[in-house]
N, CA, C and O of each residue as an XYZ file, in Angstrom:
332
protein
N     -20.064     -9.210    -20.944
C     -20.242     -8.382    -19.769
C     -19.736     -6.968    -20.099
O     -18.631     -6.822    -20.620
N     -20.524     -5.932    -19.804
C     -20.068     -4.565    -20.073
C     -18.778     -4.243    -19.319
O     -18.505     -4.789    -18.251
N     -18.009     -3.355    -19.899
C     -16.700     -2.965    -19.374
C     -16.766     -2.558    -17.911
O     -15.964     -3.027    -17.104
N     -17.718     -1.684    -17.553
C     -17.799     -1.175    -16.184
C     -18.115     -2.294    -15.194
O     -17.558     -2.330    -14.096
N     -19.004     -3.203    -15.580
C     -19.354     -4.301    -14.683
C     -18.154     -5.206    -14.437
O     -17.929     -5.652    -13.311
N     -17.394     -5.473    -15.473
C     -16.211     -6.322    -15.328
C     -15.245     -5.714    -14.324
O     -14.727     -6.422    -13.461
N     -14.995     -4.403    -14.425
C     -14.043     -3.777    -13.525
C     -14.608     -3.597    -12.123
O     -13.853     -3.611    -11.151
N     -15.914     -3.428    -12.000
C     -16.507     -3.353    -10.660
C     -16.330     -4.695     -9.952
O     -16.013     -4.735     -8.763
N     -16.533     -5.778    -10.672
C     -16.351     -7.098    -10.073
C     -14.889     -7.287     -9.681
O     -14.597     -7.768     -8.587
N     -13.961     -6.907    -10.579
C     -12.541     -7.020    -10.266
C     -12.188     -6.193     -9.037
O     -11.436     -6.648     -8.175
N     -12.727     -4.985     -8.953
C     -12.417     -4.101     -7.830
C     -12.938     -4.664     -6.511
O     -12.287     -4.529     -5.476
N     -14.089     -5.281     -6.547
C     -14.662     -5.815     -5.316
C     -13.757     -6.861     -4.692
O     -13.734     -7.015     -3.471
N     -13.020     -7.572     -5.510
C     -12.126     -8.597     -4.993
C     -10.812     -8.033     -4.476
O     -10.141     -8.683     -3.675
N     -10.427     -6.825     -4.922
C      -9.079     -6.342     -4.676
C      -8.959     -5.157     -3.729
O      -7.861     -4.888     -3.240
N     -10.029     -4.446     -3.453
C      -9.903     -3.187     -2.728
C     -10.739     -3.173     -1.465
O     -11.471     -4.115     -1.163
N     -10.608     -2.073     -0.738
C     -11.317     -1.908      0.522
C     -12.836     -1.924      0.304
O     -13.302     -1.611     -0.792
N     -13.607     -2.282      1.331
C     -15.059     -2.385      1.184
C     -15.737     -1.107      0.714
O     -16.696     -1.185     -0.054
N     -15.276      0.080      1.148
C     -15.977      1.295      0.741
C     -15.840      1.550     -0.749
O     -16.739      2.143     -1.344
N     -14.755      1.128     -1.370
C     -14.596      1.305     -2.803
C     -15.544      0.385     -3.556
O     -16.110      0.777     -4.576
N     -15.720     -0.821     -3.069
C     -16.590     -1.778     -3.736
C     -18.029     -1.271     -3.802
O     -18.795     -1.713     -4.659
N     -18.401     -0.373     -2.935
C     -19.745      0.188     -2.935
C     -19.910      1.267     -3.991
O     -21.037      1.669     -4.279
N     -18.834      1.740     -4.570
C     -18.890      2.803     -5.565
C     -18.601      2.224     -6.940
O     -17.556      1.611     -7.162
N     -19.522      2.420     -7.844
C     -19.384      1.945     -9.206
C     -18.171      2.595     -9.879
O     -17.909      3.779     -9.667
N     -17.440      1.839    -10.675
C     -16.240      2.360    -11.327
C     -16.547      3.584    -12.187
O     -15.766      4.535    -12.215
N     -17.670      3.563    -12.880
C     -18.062      4.720    -13.708
C     -18.260      5.948    -12.818
O     -17.849      7.048    -13.188
N     -18.886      5.774    -11.647
C     -19.074      6.897    -10.724
C     -17.737      7.406    -10.193
O     -17.547      8.612    -10.041
N     -16.815      6.494     -9.913
C     -15.482      6.896     -9.468
C     -14.845      7.789    -10.522
O     -14.295      8.844    -10.204
N     -14.923      7.364    -11.767
C     -14.336      8.157    -12.857
C     -15.034      9.512    -12.999
O     -14.377     10.529    -13.222
N     -16.351      9.526    -12.872
C     -17.088     10.799    -12.955
C     -16.672     11.761    -11.845
O     -16.470     12.950    -12.093
N     -16.546     11.253    -10.637
C     -16.178     12.096     -9.493
C     -14.752     12.615     -9.642
O     -14.507     13.813     -9.507
N     -13.813     11.715     -9.920
C     -12.417     12.138    -10.053
C     -12.220     13.028    -11.277
O     -11.435     13.976    -11.239
N     -12.927     12.728    -12.353
C     -12.835     13.565    -13.555
C     -13.330     14.979    -13.294
O     -12.709     15.948    -13.729
N     -14.448     15.099    -12.584
C     -14.971     16.427    -12.241
C     -14.022     17.160    -11.298
O     -13.786     18.358    -11.449
N     -13.484     16.432    -10.328
C     -12.516     17.032     -9.410
C     -11.317     17.567    -10.183
O     -10.855     18.681     -9.934
N     -10.825     16.779    -11.107
C      -9.677     17.190    -11.918
C      -9.997     18.454    -12.723
O      -9.213     19.403    -12.726
N     -11.134     18.468    -13.395
C     -11.482     19.639    -14.199
C     -11.670     20.895    -13.353
O     -11.235     21.981    -13.734
N     -12.308     20.741    -12.228
C     -12.640     21.898    -11.388
C     -11.463     22.418    -10.567
O     -11.414     23.609    -10.257
N     -10.519     21.556    -10.211
C      -9.480     21.950     -9.258
C      -8.045     21.761     -9.733
O      -7.115     21.903     -8.939
N      -7.847     21.444    -11.008
C      -6.490     21.143    -11.467
C      -5.533     22.323    -11.355
O      -4.318     22.125    -11.350
N      -6.047     23.535    -11.266
C      -5.180     24.709    -11.124
C      -5.289     25.358     -9.748
O      -4.759     26.447     -9.528
N      -5.968     24.697     -8.833
C      -6.138     25.215     -7.477
C      -4.828     25.062     -6.703
O      -4.309     23.954     -6.571
N      -4.306     26.149     -6.203
C      -3.029     26.129     -5.475
C      -3.104     25.308     -4.186
O      -2.114     24.692     -3.789
N      -4.262     25.293     -3.533
C      -4.397     24.533     -2.289
C      -4.315     23.025     -2.517
O      -3.941     22.278     -1.613
N      -4.658     22.586     -3.704
C      -4.643     21.151     -4.017
C      -3.515     20.775     -4.975
O      -3.498     19.668     -5.512
N      -2.587     21.681     -5.185
C      -1.528     21.480     -6.161
C      -0.769     20.172     -5.946
O      -0.598     19.401     -6.890
N      -0.316     19.911     -4.730
C       0.451     18.697     -4.457
C      -0.390     17.439     -4.686
O       0.096     16.458     -5.248
N      -1.639     17.473     -4.253
C      -2.531     16.329     -4.422
C      -2.796     16.046     -5.900
O      -2.756     14.894     -6.332
N      -3.065     17.094     -6.670
C      -3.325     16.948     -8.100
C      -2.066     16.460     -8.810
O      -2.142     15.587     -9.674
N      -0.922     17.010     -8.457
C       0.326     16.598     -9.097
C       0.669     15.145     -8.771
O       1.172     14.424     -9.633
N       0.407     14.714     -7.554
C       0.694     13.330     -7.177
C      -0.163     12.359     -7.999
O       0.278     11.260     -8.336
N      -1.365     12.773     -8.307
C      -2.307     11.954     -9.068
C      -2.341     12.375    -10.539
O      -3.396     12.393    -11.173
N      -1.176     12.709    -11.057
C      -1.075     13.286    -12.401
C      -1.484     12.345    -13.527
O      -1.675     12.796    -14.656
N      -1.623     11.070    -13.257
C      -2.111     10.140    -14.278
C      -3.537      9.685    -13.940
O      -4.400      9.639    -14.816
N      -3.776      9.354    -12.683
C      -5.088      8.840    -12.288
C      -6.228      9.812    -12.541
O      -7.277      9.407    -13.043
N      -6.049     11.082    -12.207
C      -7.128     12.060    -12.400
C      -7.437     12.314    -13.876
O      -8.598     12.224    -14.273
N      -6.432     12.630    -14.702
C      -6.748     12.834    -16.119
C      -7.320     11.579    -16.784
O      -8.201     11.666    -17.640
N      -6.815     10.424    -16.385
C      -7.327      9.179    -16.942
C      -8.790      8.977    -16.547
O      -9.606      8.561    -17.370
N      -9.117      9.266    -15.303
C     -10.511      9.168    -14.856
C     -11.391     10.121    -15.651
O     -12.518      9.777    -16.006
N     -10.884     11.316    -15.931
C     -11.649     12.263    -16.749
C     -11.905     11.683    -18.139
O     -13.029     11.742    -18.637
N     -10.872     11.126    -18.765
C     -11.030     10.560    -20.106
C     -12.054      9.420    -20.122
O     -12.842      9.300    -21.060
N     -12.034      8.596    -19.091
C     -13.022      7.516    -18.990
C     -14.415      8.101    -18.803
O     -15.367      7.646    -19.437
N     -14.545      9.111    -17.934
C     -15.866      9.693    -17.667
C     -16.436     10.400    -18.893
O     -17.653     10.471    -19.063
N     -15.559     10.921    -19.744
C     -16.000     11.597    -20.968
C     -16.166     10.616    -22.129
O     -16.427     11.023    -23.261
N     -16.015      9.330    -21.842
C     -16.128      8.266    -22.837
C     -15.126      8.421    -23.980
O     -15.407      8.069    -25.126
N     -13.958      8.953    -23.645
C     -12.907      9.137    -24.643
C     -11.946      7.958    -24.696
O     -11.182      7.818    -25.651
N     -11.982      7.111    -23.675
C     -11.135      5.916    -23.676
C     -11.696      4.886    -22.715
O     -12.540      5.183    -21.870
N     -11.211      3.688    -22.867
C     -11.443      2.624    -21.906
C     -10.086      2.267    -21.334
O      -9.061      2.485    -21.981
N     -10.069      1.727    -20.141
C      -8.792      1.411    -19.508
C      -8.687     -0.085    -19.236
O      -9.680     -0.785    -19.040
N      -7.453     -0.535    -19.232
C      -7.163     -1.917    -18.856
C      -6.870     -1.995    -17.377
O      -7.175     -1.074    -16.619
N      -6.285     -3.083    -16.978
C      -6.006     -3.313    -15.560
C      -5.114     -2.234    -14.949
O      -5.361     -1.790    -13.828
N      -4.085     -1.812    -15.673
C      -3.173     -0.786    -15.138
C      -3.897      0.554    -14.966
O      -3.676      1.256    -13.979
N      -4.750      0.904    -15.912
C      -5.533      2.134    -15.792
C      -6.488      2.082    -14.615
O      -6.641      3.059    -13.882
N      -7.129      0.937    -14.439
C      -8.024      0.755    -13.288
C      -7.230      0.912    -11.997
O      -7.702      1.545    -11.053
N      -6.026      0.339    -11.948
C      -5.193      0.443    -10.750
C      -4.839      1.895    -10.450
O      -4.894      2.315     -9.294
N      -4.480      2.661    -11.465
C      -4.106      4.067    -11.255
C      -5.296      4.898    -10.792
O      -5.164      5.724     -9.889
N      -6.445      4.684    -11.401
C      -7.649      5.419    -10.989
C      -8.048      5.009     -9.573
O      -8.420      5.861     -8.766
N      -7.975      3.720     -9.264
C      -8.308      3.234     -7.934
C      -7.373      3.805     -6.880
O      -7.808      4.161     -5.785
N      -6.090      3.892     -7.209
C      -5.137      4.491     -6.275
C      -5.501      5.951     -5.979
O      -5.471      6.385     -4.828
N      -5.842      6.698     -7.027
C      -6.254      8.095     -6.833
C      -7.513      8.167     -5.974
O      -7.619      9.022     -5.095
N      -8.463      7.273     -6.226
C      -9.707      7.251     -5.452
C      -9.425      6.961     -3.980
O      -9.992      7.605     -3.098
N      -8.559      6.003     -3.718
C      -8.238      5.664     -2.331
C      -7.577      6.819     -1.595
O      -7.763      6.969     -0.388
N      -6.811      7.632     -2.302
C      -6.181      8.797     -1.684
C      -7.192      9.927     -1.463
O      -7.009     10.768     -0.583
N      -8.240      9.937     -2.255
C      -9.270     10.968     -2.179
C     -10.094     10.724     -0.937
O     -11.031     11.473     -0.661
């Protein structure tokens, strides 16, 4: 089973219904783009700093620079839920 499908199935069992509708790869693409575009924005400084691991990790996944295990999925999911 491809990596993204495995984590989408895992997420569907563990998170709110609206997250289950969003593919894990899409979550990473959205959060990764948000991180790149707004990481130095003063209005979002506290939000970006609070998600100091989830956002960069989502970017790395979206750029195909890494794969994440369960803990990485949890951190990215937490950032997504706050978004």
